[in-house]
C-alpha positions in Angstrom: -44.6 3.8 -10.8 -48.3 3.2 -11.7 -48.2 6.3 -14.0 -45.0 5.0 -15.6 -46.6 1.6 -16.2 -49.7 3.2 -17.8 -47.5 5.3 -20.1 -45.6 2.2 -21.2 -48.8 0.4 -22.0 -49.9 3.3 -24.2 -46.5 3.3 -25.9 -47.1 -0.2 -27.0 -50.2 1.0 -28.9 -48.3 3.8 -30.7 -45.6 6.3 -30.0 -48.0 9.2 -30.8 -50.4 8.2 -28.0 -48.7 10.3 -25.2 -46.5 13.3 -24.7 -43.1 11.7 -24.8 -41.5 14.6 -22.9 -43.8 13.8 -20.0 -42.8 10.2 -20.2 -39.1 11.1 -20.0 -39.7 13.3 -17.0 -41.6 10.5 -15.2 -38.8 8.0 -16.1 -36.0 10.2 -14.8 -37.8 11.0 -11.6 -38.6 7.3 -11.0 -34.9 6.5 -11.1 -34.2 9.1 -8.3 -37.1 7.9 -6.3 -36.2 4.2 -6.1 -36.3 2.8 -2.6 -32.9 2.3 -0.9 -34.0 -1.1 0.4 -34.3 -3.8 -2.3 -37.1 -5.5 -0.4 -39.0 -2.4 0.3 -42.6 -2.4 -1.0 -43.4 1.2 0.1 -44.3 3.7 -2.5 -41.4 5.6 -4.1 -42.7 8.9 -2.9 -42.0 7.9 0.7 -38.2 7.6 0.0 -36.3 10.7 0.9 -34.1 12.1 -1.8 -31.5 12.9 0.8 -30.9 9.2 1.7 -27.7 7.5 0.7 -28.2 5.7 -2.6 -27.0 2.1 -2.5 -25.7 -0.2 -5.2 -29.0 -1.9 -5.7 -30.7 1.4 -6.4 -28.1 2.4 -8.9 -28.2 -0.9 -10.7 -32.0 -0.7 -10.8 -31.9 2.8 -12.3 -29.4 1.6 -15.0 -31.7 -1.4 -15.8 -34.6 1.0 -16.3 -32.5 2.9 -18.7 -31.4 -0.2 -20.6 -35.0 -1.5 -20.8 -36.2 1.7 -22.4 -33.2 1.9 -24.8 -34.0 -1.7 -25.9 -37.7 -0.7 -26.3 -36.7 2.3 -28.4 -34.3 0.3 -30.6 -37.1 -2.2 -31.4 -39.5 0.5 -32.3 -36.9 2.2 -34.4 -36.4 -1.0 -36.5 -40.2 -1.2 -37.0 -40.4 2.4 -38.1 -37.5 2.1 -40.5 -39.1 -1.0 -42.1 -42.3 0.9 -42.6 -40.4 3.9 -44.0 -42.3 6.5 -42.0 -42.7 8.0 -38.6 -39.2 9.5 -38.3 -40.4 12.6 -36.5 -42.5 10.7 -34.0 -39.6 8.4 -33.4 -37.3 11.3 -32.7 -39.7 12.6 -30.1 -40.0 9.1 -28.4 -36.3 8.4 -27.8 -34.9 8.6 -24.2 -33.8 12.1 -23.4 -30.7 13.6 -21.8 -32.6 13.9 -18.5 -33.1 10.1 -18.3 -29.3 9.5 -18.8 -28.5 12.2 -16.3 -30.7 10.7 -13.7 -29.1 7.3 -14.0 -25.6 8.9 -13.8 -26.6 10.9 -10.7 -27.7 7.8 -8.9 -24.3 6.2 -9.5 -22.5 9.5 -8.5 -24.2 9.2 -5.1 -23.4 5.6 -4.6 -20.6 4.3 -2.4 -19.2 1.7 -4.7 -15.8 1.0 -6.4 -17.7 0.6 -9.6 -19.5 3.9 -9.6 -17.1 5.7 -11.9 -17.0 2.8 -14.4 -20.8 2.4 -14.6 -21.4 6.2 -14.9 -18.8 6.4 -17.6 -20.5 3.5 -19.5 -23.9 5.3 -19.3 -22.4 8.4 -20.8 -20.9 6.3 -23.6 -24.4 4.9 -24.2 -25.7 8.4 -24.6 -22.9 9.2 -27.1 -23.6 6.1 -29.1 -27.3 6.9 -29.2 -26.5 10.4 -30.4 -24.4 9.2 -33.3 -27.0 6.6 -34.2 -29.7 9.3 -34.3 -27.4 11.5 -36.4 -27.1 8.7 -39.0 -30.8 7.9 -38.9 -31.9 11.5 -39.3 -29.5 11.8 -42.3 -31.1 8.8 -43.9 -34.6 10.2 -43.2 -33.7 13.5 -44.8 -32.9 11.7 -48.1 -35.9 9.4 -47.8 -33.8 6.2 -47.6 -34.6 3.6 -45.0 -33.8 -0.1 -44.4 -31.5 -1.4 -47.0 -31.3 1.8 -49.0 -28.5 3.3 -46.9 -25.3 5.0 -48.0 -22.6 2.9 -46.4 -20.0 5.6 -46.9 -21.8 8.0 -44.6 -22.0 5.3 -41.9 -18.3 4.8 -42.1 -17.6 8.5 -41.7 -20.0 8.7 -38.7 -18.4 5.7 -37.1 -15.0 7.3 -37.4 -16.4 10.4 -35.8 -17.8 8.4 -32.9 -14.4 6.8 -32.3 -12.4 10.1 -32.5 -13.9 12.9 -30.5 -11.4 15.4 -31.9 -13.6 15.5 -35.0 -16.4 17.0 -33.0 -18.0 20.1 -34.5 -21.1 21.8 -33.2 -23.9 22.4 -35.7 -27.1 24.3 -35.3 -28.9 21.9 -37.7 -27.7 18.9 -35.6 -28.8 20.8 -32.4 -32.3 21.2 -33.8 -32.6 17.5 -34.7 -31.2 15.8 -31.7 -30.2 18.5 -29.3 -31.7 16.7 -26.3 -29.0 14.0 -26.7 -26.1 16.3 -26.4 -24.5 16.0 -22.9 -24.3 19.2 -20.9 -21.9 20.4 -18.1 -24.1 19.0 -15.3 -24.1 15.5 -16.9 -20.4 15.3 -17.5 -19.5 16.7 -14.1 -21.7 13.9 -12.6 -19.6 11.4 -14.5 -16.4 12.9 -13.1 -17.9 13.0 -9.6 -18.8 9.3 -9.8 -15.2 8.4 -10.7 -13.8 10.6 -8.0 -16.1 8.9 -5.4 -15.1 5.4 -6.4 -11.4 6.4 -6.3 -11.6 6.9 -2.6 -13.0 3.4 -2.0 -10.6 1.2 -3.9 -7.1 0.2 -2.9 -5.9 -1.2 -6.2 -3.4 1.0 -8.0 -4.7 0.0 -11.4 -8.3 0.8 -10.4 -7.2 4.2 -9.0 -5.3 5.0 -12.2 -8.3 4.1 -14.3 -10.6 6.4 -12.3 -8.2 9.3 -12.6 -7.8 8.7 -16.3 -11.6 8.7 -16.7 -12.0 12.0 -14.9 -9.2 13.6 -17.0 -10.6 12.2 -20.2 -14.1 13.6 -19.5 -12.6 17.0 -18.7 -10.6 17.0 -21.9 -13.8 16.3 -23.8 -15.5 19.2 -22.1 -12.7 21.6 -23.0 -12.6 20.5 -26.6 -16.4 20.8 -27.1 -16.4 24.2 -25.3 -13.7 25.3 -27.8 -16.0 24.1 -30.6 -18.6 26.6 -29.3 -21.1 24.1 -27.9 -23.4 26.2 -25.7 -24.3 23.4 -23.4 -20.7 22.7 -22.1 -18.6 25.1 -20.1 -16.0 23.5 -17.9 -16.0 25.5 -14.6 -14.2 25.5 -11.4 -16.3 22.7 -10.1 -15.1 20.4 -12.8 -11.5 21.3 -12.2 -11.9 20.8 -8.5 -13.2 17.3 -9.1 -10.0 16.5 -11.1 -7.7 18.0 -8.4 -9.6 16.0 -5.8 -9.2 12.8 -7.8 -5.4 13.4 -8.1 -5.2 14.0 -4.4 -6.9 10.7 -3.7 -4.6 9.0 -6.1 -1.6 10.3 -4.1 2.1 10.7 -5.0 4.3 13.6 -6.0 3.6 13.4 -9.7 -0.2 13.7 -9.0 0.5 16.7 -6.8 2.5 18.4 -9.5 -0.2 17.8 -12.0 -2.8 19.2 -9.6 -0.6 22.3 -9.2 -0.6 22.8 -13.0 -4.4 22.5 -13.2 -4.9 25.1 -10.4 -2.5 27.5 -12.2 -4.6 27.0 -15.4 -7.8 27.9 -13.5 -6.2 31.0 -12.0 -4.9 32.1 -15.5 -8.4 31.6 -16.9 -10.0 33.7 -14.2 -7.4 36.4 -14.8 -8.5 36.4 -18.4 -12.0 37.3 -17.3 -13.7 33.8 -17.2 -15.9 34.4 -14.1 -17.0 30.7 -14.1 -13.4 29.7 -13.3 -13.1 31.8 -10.1 -11.0 29.8 -7.7 -12.8 28.8 -4.5 -11.9 27.2 -1.2 -12.7 23.7 -2.5 -10.1 23.9 -5.2 -7.4 25.1 -2.9 -8.2 22.6 -0.2 -8.0 19.8 -2.7 -4.6 21.1 -3.9 -3.3 21.1 -0.3 -4.6 17.6 0.2 -2.8 16.5 -2.9 0.5 17.8 -1.5 -0.4 16.2 1.9 -0.9 12.8 0.2 2.4 13.2 -1.8 4.5 12.3 1.2 7.1 14.6 -0.2 9.7 16.4 1.9 8.5 19.7 0.5 4.8 19.0 1.1 4.6 21.3 4.1 6.2 24.3 2.3 4.0 23.7 -0.8 0.9 23.7 1.5 2.0 27.0 3.0 2.5 28.4 -0.5 -1.1 27.5 -1.4 -2.3 29.2 1.8 -0.4 32.3 0.7 -1.9 32.2 -2.7 -5.4 32.2 -1.1 -4.6 35.7 0.2 -5.1 37.0 -3.4 -1.7 38.8 -3.9 -3.3 42.2 -3.5 -6.4 41.3 -5.6 -9.5 41.5 -3.3 -11.6 39.4 -5.7 -9.0 36.5 -5.4 -8.9 36.6 -1.6 -10.3 33.4 0.0 -10.5 32.8 3.7 -9.1 29.3 4.5 -11.4 27.0 6.4 -10.8 24.3 8.9 -10.3 21.7 6.1 -7.5 23.7 4.5 -5.6 24.1 7.8 -6.1 20.4 8.6 -4.7 19.3 5.3 -1.8 21.7 5.8 -1.0 20.3 9.2 -1.1 16.8 7.7 1.3 17.9 5.0 3.8 19.3 7.6 3.4 16.1 9.6 4.3 13.9 6.7 7.2 16.2 5.4 9.6 15.1 8.2 11.0 18.7 8.2 12.9 19.8 11.3 10.7 22.8 11.8 7.4 20.8 11.3 6.4 21.3 15.0 6.9 25.0 14.9 4.9 25.4 11.7 2.1 23.2 13.0 1.8 25.5 16.0 1.8 28.6 13.8 -1.0 27.1 11.7 -3.0 26.5 14.8 -2.5 30.1 15.8 -3.7 31.2 12.4 -6.8 29.0 12.8 -7.5 30.8 16.1 -6.9 34.3 14.8 -8.9 33.7 11.6 -12.6 33.1 11.3 -12.1 29.5 12.2 -12.1 29.2 16.0 -9.7 26.8 17.7 -12.3 24.9 19.6 -12.4 21.5 21.3 -13.3 19.7 18.1 -10.4 21.3 16.2 -7.9 20.1 18.9 -9.3 16.6 18.6 -9.1 16.6 14.8 -5.5 17.9 14.7 -4.4 15.3 17.3 -6.1 12.5 15.3 -4.5 13.6 12.1 -1.1 13.7 13.5 -1.4 10.4 15.4 -2.1 8.7 12.0 1.0 10.4 10.5 3.5 10.5 13.3 2.6 9.5 16.8 5.7 11.1 18.3 4.9 14.4 16.6 1.4 14.1 17.9 2.8 13.6 21.4 4.9 16.8 21.1 1.9 18.8 19.8 -0.1 17.5 22.7 2.5 18.8 25.2 2.1 22.2 23.4 -1.6 22.0 24.0 -1.0 21.3 27.6 1.0 24.5 27.9 -1.8 26.4 26.1 -4.2 25.1 28.8 -2.1 26.7 31.4 -2.0 29.9 29.5 -5.8 29.8 29.1 -5.8 29.4 25.3 -7.7 26.2 25.2 -10.4 24.5 27.3 -9.8 21.4 29.6 -12.5 19.5 27.5 -10.6 20.1 24.3 -7.3 19.0 25.8 -9.0 15.9 27.3 -10.3 14.9 23.8 -6.8 15.3 22.4 -5.4 13.0 25.1 -8.1 10.5 24.4 -7.2 10.4 20.7 -3.6 9.9 21.4 -4.4 7.2 24.0 -6.5 5.4 21.4 -3.6 5.6 18.9 -1.3 4.0 21.5 -3.9 1.4 22.4 -4.3 0.4 18.8 -0.6 -0.4 18.7 -0.8 -2.3 22.0 1.5 0.1 23.8 0.1 -0.3 27.3 2.8 1.6 29.2 2.3 4.7 27.0 -1.5 4.6 27.6 -0.9 4.4 31.4 1.6 7.3 31.3 -1.0 9.5 29.6 -3.7 8.4 31.9 -1.6 9.3 35.0 -0.7 12.6 33.4 -4.3 13.5 33.0 -5.1 12.5 36.6 -2.2 14.7 37.8 -3.8 17.9 36.3 -6.0 19.9 38.7 -8.1 21.2 35.7 -8.9 17.6 34.7 -10.2 16.3 38.0 -13.9 16.6 37.2 -13.5 15.5 33.6 -11.6 12.4 34.7 -14.1 11.6 37.4 -16.9 11.5 34.8 -14.9 9.6 32.2 -13.3 6.9 34.3 -15.0 4.0 32.4 -14.0 5.6 29.1 -10.3 5.7 30.0 -10.5 2.1 31.4 -11.9 0.9 28.1 -8.9 2.4 26.3 -6.5 0.7 28.7 -8.4 -2.6 28.2 -8.0 -2.2 24.4 -4.3 -1.7 24.8 -4.0 -4.9 26.9 -5.9 -6.9 24.3 -3.8 -5.6 21.4 -0.5 -6.2 23.3 -1.0 -10.0 23.1 0.7 -10.3 26.4 0.4 -13.6 28.4 -0.8 -11.6 31.4 -3.2 -9.4 29.5 -6.2 -11.4 30.8 -5.2 -11.0 34.4 -4.5 -7.3 34.0 -7.9 -6.8 32.4 -9.7 -8.8 35.1 -8.1 -6.7 37.8 -9.1 -3.5 36.1 -12.7 -4.6 35.9 -12.7 -5.7 39.6 -11.4 -2.3 40.6 -14.1 -0.5 38.7 -16.8 -2.7 40.2 -15.4 -2.2 43.7 -15.5 1.6 43.3 -19.0 1.4 41.7 -20.4 -0.7 44.5 -18.7 1.4 47.2 -19.4 4.9 45.9 -22.5 4.2 43.8 -21.3 6.7 41.2 -22.5 5.9 37.7 -19.3 7.3 36.2 -17.5 4.3 37.7 -20.0 1.8 36.4 -18.5 -0.6 33.8 -20.4 -0.5 30.5 -21.0 -3.3 28.1 -17.7 -2.6 26.3 -15.8 -2.9 29.5 -17.1 -6.4 30.2 -16.7 -7.5 26.6 -13.1 -6.3 26.4 -12.3 -8.1 29.7 -13.8 -11.4 28.4 -11.9 -11.1 25.1 -8.6 -10.5 26.9 -9.3 -13.6 29.1 -10.3 -15.8 26.2 -7.3 -14.7 24.1 -4.9 -15.5 26.9 -2.7 -18.5 26.1 -1.9 -21.3 28.5 -4.2 -20.0 31.2 -6.2 -22.8 32.8 -8.4 -20.4 34.8 -9.4 -18.3 31.9 -12.8 -20.1 31.3 -13.8 -19.7 35.0 -12.8 -16.0 35.0 -14.6 -15.3 31.8 -17.7 -17.1 33.1 -17.5 -15.1 36.3 -17.4 -11.9 34.2 -20.5 -13.0 32.4 -22.2 -13.7 35.7 -21.2 -10.2 37.0 -22.6 -8.7 33.9 -25.9 -10.6 34.4 -26.0 -9.4 38.1 -25.7 -5.8 37.1 -28.3 -6.2 34.3 -30.8 -7.6 36.9 -30.1 -4.7 39.3 -33.4 -3.4 40.7 -32.4 0.1 39.8 -33.1 -0.7 36.1 -30.3 1.4 34.8 -28.2 -1.5 33.4 -30.5 -3.0 30.9 -27.9 -2.3 28.1 -25.5 -4.9 29.6 -26.2 -7.5 27.0 -23.3 -9.8 25.8 -22.8 -10.0 22.1 -22.6 -13.2 20.0 -18.9 -12.8 19.7 -18.3 -12.6 23.4 -20.5 -15.6 24.2 -18.9 -17.6 21.5 -15.4 -16.8 22.9 -16.5 -18.1 26.3 -18.0 -21.2 24.7 -14.8 -21.9 22.8 -12.7 -21.3 25.9 -14.7 -23.9 27.8 -14.6 -26.3 24.9 -10.8 -26.1 24.8 -10.2 -26.2 28.5 -10.3 -30.1 28.9 -12.4 -29.7 32.1 -15.1 -32.1 33.1 -17.7 -29.4 33.5 -17.1 -27.8 30.2 -19.9 -29.5 28.3 -22.4 -28.5 31.0 -21.1 -24.9 30.9 -21.4 -24.8 27.1 -25.0 -26.1 27.3 -26.0 -23.5 29.9 -24.5 -20.7 27.9 -26.4 -21.7 24.8 -29.6 -21.8 26.8 -29.0 -18.4 28.3 -28.4 -17.0 24.8 -31.7 -18.5 23.6 -33.5 -16.9 26.6 -31.9 -13.5 25.9 -32.7 -13.7 22.2 -36.4 -13.5 23.1 -36.0 -9.8 24.0 -32.7 -9.1 22.3 -32.6 -10.7 18.8 -28.9 -9.9 18.2 -28.0 -12.4 21.0 -29.6 -15.3 19.1 -26.8 -17.7 18.0 -26.9 -18.8 14.4 -25.7 -22.3 13.1 -22.3 -20.8 12.4 -21.8 -20.1 16.1 -22.9 -23.6 17.1 -20.5 -25.0 14.6 -17.6 -23.0 16.2 -18.5 -24.6 19.5 -18.5 -28.1 17.9 -15.2 -27.3 16.2 -13.7 -26.2 19.5 -14.4 -29.6 21.1 -13.2 -31.5 18.0 -9.9 -29.5 17.9 -9.1 -30.8 21.3 -10.0 -34.4 20.3 -13.1 -34.3 22.6 -15.4 -36.0 20.1 -17.6 -37.5 22.7 -18.4 -34.1 24.1 -18.9 -32.7 20.6 -21.5 -35.5 19.8 -23.1 -34.9 23.2 -23.5 -31.2 22.3 -24.9 -32.2 18.9 -27.5 -34.3 20.6 -28.4 -31.5 22.9 -28.9 -29.1 20.0 -31.0 -31.7 18.3 -33.3 -31.9 21.3 -33.5 -28.1 21.5 -34.2 -27.9 17.8 -36.7 -30.8 17.5 -39.8 -28.6 17.2 -38.3 -26.7 14.4 -37.1 -29.9 12.7 -40.6 -31.2 12.7 -41.6 -28.1 10.8 -38.9 -28.6 8.2 -36.5 -25.9 9.4 -33.5 -25.8 11.7 -32.3 -22.7 13.6 -29.4 -24.3 15.3 -28.1 -27.1 13.1 -26.8 -27.4 9.6 -25.2 -30.1 7.5 -21.8 -28.7 8.4 -22.6 -29.3 12.1 -22.9 -33.1 11.5 -20.0 -33.1 9.1 -17.7 -31.6 11.8 -18.4 -34.6 14.1 -18.4 -37.1 11.2 -15.0 -35.9 10.0 -13.7 -36.1 13.6 -14.7 -39.7 13.9 -13.2 -40.4 10.5 -9.8 -39.1 11.7 -10.2 -41.0 15.0 -10.5 -44.4 13.3 -7.5 -46.8 13.3 -6.9 -50.5 12.4 -7.5 -51.5 16.1 -10.7 -49.5 16.5 -14.1 -50.1 14.8 -16.0 -48.0 17.3 -15.3 -44.7 15.5 -16.6 -46.0 12.2 -19.7 -47.4 14.0 -20.4 -44.1 15.7 -20.0 -42.2 12.4 -22.4 -44.7 10.7 -25.0 -44.3 13.4 -24.8 -40.5 13.1 -25.2 -40.7 9.3 -28.3 -42.9 9.7 -29.6 -40.3 12.1 -29.2 -37.6 9.5 -31.0 -39.7 6.9 -33.9 -40.4 9.2 -34.2 -36.7 10.0 -34.1 -35.9 6.3 -36.9 -38.4 5.6 -38.9 -36.8 8.4 -38.9 -33.5 6.7 -35.7 -31.9 8.2 -33.9 -29.3 6.0 -30.6 -30.8 7.2 -29.6 -33.8 5.2 -26.3 -35.5 4.4 -24.2 -34.4 1.5 -21.2 -36.0 -0.3 -18.8 -34.9 2.4 -20.9 -36.8 5.0 -20.8 -40.0 3.1 -17.1 -39.7 2.3 -16.3 -39.2 6.0 -18.1 -42.4 7.0 -16.6 -44.4 4.1 -13.1 -43.1 5.1 -13.7 -44.1 8.7 -14.5 -47.7 7.6 -11.5 -47.8 5.2 -9.0 -47.4 8.0 -10.4 -50.2 10.4 -9.7 -53.8 11.0 -6.7 -55.9 12.0 -7.8 -59.4 11.1 -9.0 -60.6 7.7 -12.5 -61.2 9.1 -12.8 -57.8 10.6 -11.5 -56.1 7.5 -14.0 -58.0 5.4 -16.9 -56.8 7.6 -15.5 -53.2 7.4 -15.5 -53.4 3.6 -19.1 -54.6 3.5 -20.1 -51.7 5.8 -18.2 -49.2 3.6 -20.0 -50.7 0.5 -23.4 -50.3 2.2 -22.7 -46.6 2.9 -21.7 -46.1 -0.8 -25.0 -47.9 -1.9 -27.0 -45.6 0.3 -25.6 -42.7 -1.7 -25.6 -44.3 -5.2 -29.1 -45.8 -4.9 -30.9 -43.1 -2.9 -34.6 -42.6 -3.4 -35.2 -40.5 -5.3 -31.9 -40.7 -7.3 -29.4 -37.9 -6.6 -31.2 -36.9 -3.4 -27.9 -36.6 -1.5 -25.9 -35.8 -4.6 -24.2 -37.9 -7.3 -20.9 -39.7 -6.3 -17.9 -37.7 -7.4 -14.2 -38.5 -7.8 -13.6 -38.1 -4.1 -16.2 -40.8 -3.3 -14.7 -43.2 -5.9 -11.2 -42.5 -4.6 -12.3 -43.4 -1.0 -14.0 -46.6 -2.3 -10.9 -47.7 -4.1 -8.9 -46.9 -0.9 -11.2 -49.2 1.0 -10.6 -52.0 -1.5 -6.9 -51.4 -1.2 -6.8 -51.5 2.7 -9.5 -54.0 3.5 -9.4 -56.7 0.7 -6.3 -59.1 0.7 -4.0 -58.9 -2.3 -4.5 -62.6 -3.0 -8.3 -62.2 -3.0 -9.6 -62.4 -6.7 -12.4 -60.1 -5.7 -9.9 -57.3 -5.1 -9.2 -56.7 -8.8 -12.8 -57.3 -10.0 -14.1 -54.8 -7.5 -11.5 -52.2 -8.5 -12.3 -52.7 -12.2 -16.0 -52.3 -11.5 -15.5 -49.1 -9.5 -13.2 -47.7 -12.2 -15.6 -48.5 -15.0 -18.4 -46.6 -13.2 -16.1 -43.7 -12.5 -15.0 -43.6 -16.1 -18.6 -43.6 -17.3 -19.5 -40.8 -15.0 -16.5 -38.6 -16.1 -15.1 -38.5 -12.6 -11.6 -40.0 -13.3 -8.9 -37.8 -11.6 -5.3 -38.1 -10.8 -6.0 -39.3 -7.2 -8.3 -42.0 -8.6 -5.7 -43.3 -11.0 -3.0 -43.2 -8.2 -5.1 -45.3 -5.8 -6.1 -47.7 -8.6 -2.4 -48.2 -9.4 -1.8 -49.2 -5.7 -4.8 -51.6 -5.7 -3.3 -53.5 -8.7 0.0 -53.8 -6.7 2.1 -51.5 -8.8 2.0 -54.0 -11.7 2.3 -51.9 -14.9 1.1 -54.7 -17.1 -2.0 -55.4 -15.0 -2.6 -51.7 -14.7 -2.6 -51.1 -18.4 -4.8 -54.1 -18.9 -7.4 -52.6 -16.5 -7.1 -49.0 -17.6 -6.8 -49.7 -21.4 -5.2 -46.4 -22.1 -1.6 -46.2 -23.2 -1.3 -42.5 -22.4 -1.8 -43.0 -18.7 1.7 -44.0 -17.6 3.2 -43.9 -14.1 6.0 -41.4 -13.7 8.7 -42.2 -11.1 10.5 -39.2 -9.5 14.3 -39.8 -10.0 15.2 -38.7 -6.4 12.3 -39.6 -4.2 11.0 -42.6 -6.1 7.4 -41.3 -5.6 5.0 -42.4 -8.3 2.7 -39.9 -9.9 0.5 -39.3 -12.9 -0.2 -36.3 -15.1 -3.7 -34.9 -15.5 -3.2 -34.1 -19.2 -2.7 -37.8 -19.9 -6.2 -38.7 -18.7 -8.7 -38.6 -21.7 -11.1 -35.7 -21.6 -14.2 -37.9 -21.9 -13.1 -39.7 -18.7 -12.7 -36.5 -16.6 -15.2 -34.0 -18.0 -17.2 -33.9 -14.7 -14.0 -33.2 -12.7 -12.9 -30.4 -15.0 -16.4 -28.9 -14.9 
């Protein structure tokens, strides 16, 4: 990086100051050596080239390229104005290696935009090449600046738009040969599009990626036919296109992939050694048929495997690998053919007889593939594996892994009975006794997952009983294979907290947490990994908050304190403001606002030290807004307490903000308090005091020091203030109309007039059209009465734009 900076400083003094080839080499290497972490300050040389490139790294590499292109364009304009330096300028432009490096970074990036961005970089290279061609033509005739032949520019622009006019020239190669793309660069563009194709789920995005890959390959074929020595489309390029078609899916894509492979085979038969088919090409073709979901997919996959034998030509013979057989098995599983099971077993036999050994991992992969395609077919294949175990053709470990895969597939669907049947089947095999003994907890976790996915009303009780049995066996036998792990406890708690209409769920979930803590504090020291996650603790907190039990608030406080203590050694346990907000929301959802405010005060006391330093680890503005909004909906004409409580809480927020707290009220906070006051009061005197209180809250916002500290009043605030005038001031009170006119005037000047504001203003006037038009002074704003329901509404387009510019923005 320092070397690159020094070179750029020398470039500013003159392009002839350095060796530009060395500059291009440093520039391209710096792109590949960018750190994977945006915040990393370590030297680039410490970053391994084998690390996965992230999006930030690719964007930074592209920005480096754009920066140098911009620098070159500026220098080119200077040179053309001077009328000299054409040769030095040609040496100084970014080379093909720089563009290739930027494309390679995108090709190695897991992003849905990789193909589009790599394609755009290639187009920048093509544009630069055509610009250089025009510039060099002008320099050959000695014409710069305004002395340019416009007809030549038009011809070159047409050539840039239509690649079919491409014609390789030795003279052009000598002048700007380092700007011609080669096979490696274009294949990287294709690989980037193929990579992004696997990450997107949008059909239009997938189609665009496939078209990009196909377009680049067509360009390569055309330029190779024009005798460009840099470009030679080989089997790697065709394999990328076949892989892209496979990822796109569908029978038309599979048929097109078949045609491409036939073209490659025909080219190799003509003597083109660079197009010799390989195992990657054929495995991609089999995958294309597997993803076609066609009834003939299995037979097409078998046909490809037969073609790999070479038809008597030893040079064409290719030994299928595990990937080929796996794709073929997938194709047969999706074909729904009656003989699919027999063919799958034959393929497994071929895998065993060939170089690829039918090992434990292969059994697991085959079962996983089939369970994703057809779970019933996977079950039939598993029974065949069981027979092979008896015949001695597979190991007990491999069969166990296959059973586990199928059990997980059933658990994912919530089929508890099927998981239990497979578990009992495993335990009934003599060959599996030792394996099952050492994997008791693993099987129990699969069963717990099935109970949770089943959404059964008794899922929590079943999960609780499974955990108690494991603990009983662990404490009695002392075997670590029976010891529940962290996942066992978490799944049990999740089953209990997800259980509906269970009054004892919070107590049982709390008991599970206590058992977890007991095991963690075991003197043996072998259970230090039993740390509850944030999600689990939050589930227990929400269960207590929604239980309507007297001890719930104390339980929530104690859980939060425990999480704080655990976070000292395990940072992932530290709850963030979002988790605290969920606890507050759980209390509010059950209309337990007093407990919610008590929890808020508790968090304030816990966070007081941080608040004094201007930061808050536990509270946010949303935390206060949850309670304020709850008091706002709690208010009624017969209750002023809710509005008073919300006002006191708002003043607490303002005092904390003045004291340096990062948490301060926003527009939503003020609107909740104003809304609470607008719904109170039965007598005229009480309603008048409520209106004065609502007006004071508005003045706190509108006349804050400094102005706009809590935000400028918006249309929602003005609508709530008009609502307070409507509900709290009597109709016969002359102040009612004057207050409404004053509020509407300010709202109009601020550009905050919206349809709700106009609707509430119409109600304040008493649905008097004449008085309304006199107040609004706009003939376009006319109330519209629905012919059936009689509901009055207004149209947004009738409101003048100068009255509502802030709302529209």
